[in-house]
C-alpha positions, 0 to 999 in steps of 0.5 A: 423247840423254838420257832427256828427249829428245823422241824418248824422250818420244814412246816413253815416252807410247805405252809403258812403256820399261825402261832397257835399251830406252832406253839402247839407243835412245841406241845406235842413233840419231843426230842431224844439223842441216839448214839451210833448203832442204837436202835429206834425201833426194833422189829416186832415192836409196835411203832408209836411214833414218827421221827423227824432227823433234826441231825444224823441218819436212820436206816430202815431195814428187814432181818430174817430169820438167820440175821440178814439184812435187807436195807429198805430205806435210808433217812436223812436230817431234815426228814421224817422216818418211821415204820409207816405200816406199823406206825398207821395200823398200831401193829407190830413192826416187820422192820427195825429202825437203826441210827447210823451215827449220833442222831438227835430225833424229834418225834410225836407219838401216835396219840397226839399225832392224831390230835395234831392232825384233827385239831389243825387241817394244815398239818393233815394236808402237810401229811399227805403231801409227806405221804405222797412223796414217800410213795412216789420216791418207793415207787422210783426205788422199786423201779430202779432196783428192778429195772437198773443195772447195778452200775445205774443205780449207783451212779443214779443214787450217786447223783441224787444223794452224793453227801449221803454214800459218803456218811454210811458205810460199803456194806450199808451202801451195798445193801440199799443199792441190792448188790453185793459189796464185791459189785459195789467195790468193782463199780467204785473202783472203775470211777 
């Protein structure tokens, strides 16, 4: 990683960083490329990483014993993704994470993450802000699924993430919006 890498730009947008803080980032983060449809985290594994998406898209989803998927999140470039409960508690994950296209991830393991936020308080401040933003978005998403009809959910998310829905399949889009693919097709055909 260099000073112009997306993750360093991400942190610099949120706080002023000194040289030592940037150098340490380079020491504790690694990179990995995942192919389309490759599993990043499998249900039942302990999530030992926080991922930053340099390029690509990840989905987080639950599966039942019959293999039915329920998508609880889609993460795009220049955002973080993890199984938060599994990572924080170092317990088995109840969700999967999968690359929806070729995806380059910059990641940090649990031990190095703890070291990072202990050694440099600026990263702890950024982490808290990321968690607050995640909680706010999750609350908004839950509210939209519970209170909006299918058409309202589709229209709202198309305004918020117009490019995202051009990149994911109709099935994933429908699962994310909490509707059947047939309902999504009807809504899209009326546009």
